Every structure is written in C-alpha cells, then in structure tokens.
C-alpha positions in Angstrom: -16.3 13.1 29.1 -16.4 9.6 27.5 -17.9 11.3 24.4 -14.8 13.7 24.4 -12.2 11.0 24.6 -13.9 9.4 21.5 -13.2 12.5 19.6 -9.5 12.7 20.1 -7.0 10.0 19.0 -4.4 8.1 20.9 -1.1 8.9 18.8 1.7 6.2 19.0 5.4 6.2 18.1 5.1 3.0 16.3 2.6 1.8 13.9 1.9 -1.7 15.7 0.4 0.0 18.4 -2.6 0.9 15.9 -3.2 -2.6 15.2 -3.4 -1.4 11.4 -3.9 -4.0 8.8 -0.9 -5.0 7.0 -1.8 -3.6 3.8 -2.1 -0.1 5.5 1.4 -0.3 7.2 3.1 0.0 3.8 1.4 3.3 3.2 1.6 4.5 6.9 5.5 4.1 7.3 6.7 4.7 4.1 9.5 7.3 4.2 9.9 10.2 1.8 7.4 12.2 0.0 3.7 10.6 0.2 2.9 12.8 -3.2 5.9 10.8 -5.0 4.7 7.6 -3.8 1.0 8.3 -4.8 2.3 9.7 -8.0 4.1 6.3 -8.7 1.0 4.3 -8.1 -1.1 5.9 -10.5 -1.4 7.6 -14.0 -3.0 10.7 -12.8 -2.2 12.2 -9.3 -4.5 15.6 -8.2 -4.8 17.7 -5.0 -8.3 18.8 -4.4 -8.4 21.9 -2.0 -11.3 21.5 0.1 -10.7 24.5 2.4 -7.9 26.8 3.7 -8.9 29.3 6.2 -8.1 30.0 9.8 -9.8 27.7 12.5 -9.4 26.2 16.0 -7.3 23.5 16.0 -8.3 19.9 17.3 -8.2 18.9 20.9 -5.1 16.2 20.1 -3.4 18.9 17.9 -3.0 21.5 20.6 0.0 20.3 22.6 2.1 19.0 19.8 2.0 22.5 17.9 3.1 24.2 21.3 -0.5 25.4 22.3 -1.8 24.6 26.1 -5.6 24.3 24.8 -7.1 24.3 21.4 -6.5 27.8 19.6 -6.6 29.8 16.5 -4.5 28.4 13.3 -4.3 28.4 9.8 -5.9 25.2 8.5 -5.7 23.6 5.2 -7.7 20.3 4.1 -7.2 18.4 0.6 -8.0 15.2 -0.9 -5.1 13.6 -2.7 -6.7 11.7 -5.5 -5.1 8.8 -8.1 -6.8 8.4 -10.9 -10.2 10.5 -9.9 -10.1 8.4 -6.8 -9.8 10.2 -3.4 -7.0 8.0 -1.5 -6.0 10.2 1.3 -7.6 13.0 3.2 -4.7 15.5 4.3 -5.2 18.0 7.2 -2.4 20.9 7.9 -2.6 23.2 10.6 0.1 26.3 11.2 0.1 28.1 14.6 -0.9 32.0 14.0 2.6 32.7 15.4 4.3 31.8 12.4 5.0 34.2 10.1 5.4 34.3 6.0 9.4 33.8 6.4 8.5 30.7 8.4 6.5 29.0 5.5 6.6 31.5 2.6 4.4 29.5 0.1 1.8 28.0 2.3 -0.8 30.6 1.8 -0.3 30.5 -1.9 -0.3 26.6 -2.4 -3.9 26.2 -3.9 -4.0 23.0 -5.5 -0.3 22.4 -5.3 1.2 19.5 -3.4 2.4 20.6 0.3 4.5 17.7 0.1 6.5 18.6 -2.8 7.2 21.9 -1.0 8.4 20.2 2.2 10.7 17.8 0.8 12.2 20.2 -1.8 13.1 22.8 1.0 16.4 21.8 2.7 15.5 24.2 5.6 12.6 22.1 6.6 13.5 19.6 9.5 10.8 16.8 9.8 9.7 15.3 13.2 9.1 11.6 13.8 5.8 10.0 12.3 3.0 9.1 14.7 0.1 7.1 14.3 -3.5 6.7 15.2 -6.7 4.8 14.3 -9.7 7.2 14.0 -13.0 6.4 15.1 -16.2 7.5 13.2 -16.7 10.4 16.0 -13.1 12.1 15.6 -13.5 15.3 13.7 -11.1 14.2 11.0 -12.8 10.9 10.4 -16.2 12.8 10.0 -14.5 15.5 7.6 -12.8 12.5 5.5 -16.2 10.7 5.6 -17.9 13.9 4.3 -15.3 14.7 1.4 -15.7 10.8 0.2 -19.4 11.3 0.3 -19.2 14.1 -1.8 -17.4 11.8 -4.6 -19.9 9.3 -4.1 -18.0 6.8 -2.0 -18.8 6.0 1.4 -17.0 4.5 4.5 -19.1 2.5 7.1 -19.1 4.2 10.3 -17.8 1.5 12.1 -14.6 1.2 9.9 -11.9 2.4 11.7 -9.6 4.9 9.4 -5.8 4.9 9.7 -3.9 8.2 10.1 -0.3 9.1 10.5 1.0 12.8 11.4 4.2 14.5 11.4 5.6 18.0 12.8 7.7 19.9 10.5 9.7 22.8 11.6 11.1 25.8 9.4 13.0 28.9 10.9 10.7 29.4 14.2 7.4 28.0 12.7 5.9 24.7 13.0 3.3 23.0 10.7 1.6 19.7 11.6 0.6 17.4 8.6 -1.9 14.6 9.4 -2.8 12.3 6.7 -5.6 10.0 7.0 -5.8 6.9 4.4 -8.9 6.1 2.9 -9.6 2.4 2.0 -9.4 3.0 -1.9 -5.6 3.8 -1.2 -5.3 -0.4 -0.5 -6.3 -0.8 -4.4 -3.5 1.2 -5.6 -0.9 -1.6 -4.8 -2.7 -4.1 -7.1 -3.3 -1.4 -9.8 0.2 0.0 -9.8 1.0 1.3 -13.5 4.8 2.3 -13.1 
C-alpha cells in the first residue's frame, strides 16, 4: 500500500502547499496560455508529440475526470521545447464518453499546441489550477525523465518534479491537462530573448 501511495500525487489548490522553490512558482501559477509564455521566453518553440492513443488513466486522475476508478481514456503526451531544450512534459486525458463535438480538434492536433486551441475557443471553460510535487515513482515523473533521457538530459531520481493540472470543459466533455515543469525551464528566465 505504501508503494501505491508513492505512485500517486497529493494535489493542492495552492502552490505553497507543494513547497516548490520560488523560481518554479513563477511557471506554476502563471495565468493565460503556457504556450504563449514559453514562446515569449525563447526564439524557437516546438511541440514534440510523444504519444496519442487510448490508455488507462492514472489513479490520481480518475476522480477528477468523473471515473470511480482508473478507466480507459484518450491520452496525449508531448514535450514542449524552447530552443531545442525540453522544458515541460504535458499529459492530457479525455474520457472516452467525450465525442468529436466536445473536442473537435483533439484527435488531429499532431504537433500543434493544445493550449492555443483551448485558450482560443470561447466555449471552453477552465477550472482551477491544482499543484503537486511528483516523486520519482509517480508515473508522470518516470515518463518525463524517460522523455528527457531521449534528449540526452537527465534528472536525478531524488529530485522532485513540480506539476500543475487543470480540468477544462466544453459542451458535455471534460479534458484534464497536467504539465510537469522540467529543470531546464528555470534557465528560460535568465535567457529571456524578448
């Protein structure tokens, strides 16, 4: 049972509950589109699609998307890169009950930004941000580390990763976006080119 709890995150309604270092708080709490914020802190922004398919949602996602226990969802994972450096690992799940009229562009996004779609659609309602620190045993921390390793970068196992998530609604459909902020995001403040 203890191992199971380490694979789940404690999500909080306030960033201070995560004890995130101050430089991360800037990224975790920022309003508006994260895509636009990252573009403003780099000369080249890219979305790298890692995977988009059906999957079983994570244990700490089930309740917020309306499931009683982990069940099948549409899942999308991407790396957000600034100047060829991965800075955010983003994980999105959509319950299978959603249809094409709820999220018409989701299945065809490819390497386009989901954030641009969400913030550009007046029918999308955004929920409150929640924050967590992810231990190395959390599935999203493992996936983020694996994606970083594929780029030749590593995060020590003992290092906590800080994340935020938000539930979006459009018509009858819900969509949960979790963004895991990778250590290189902290260098963007010092290298702001805009």
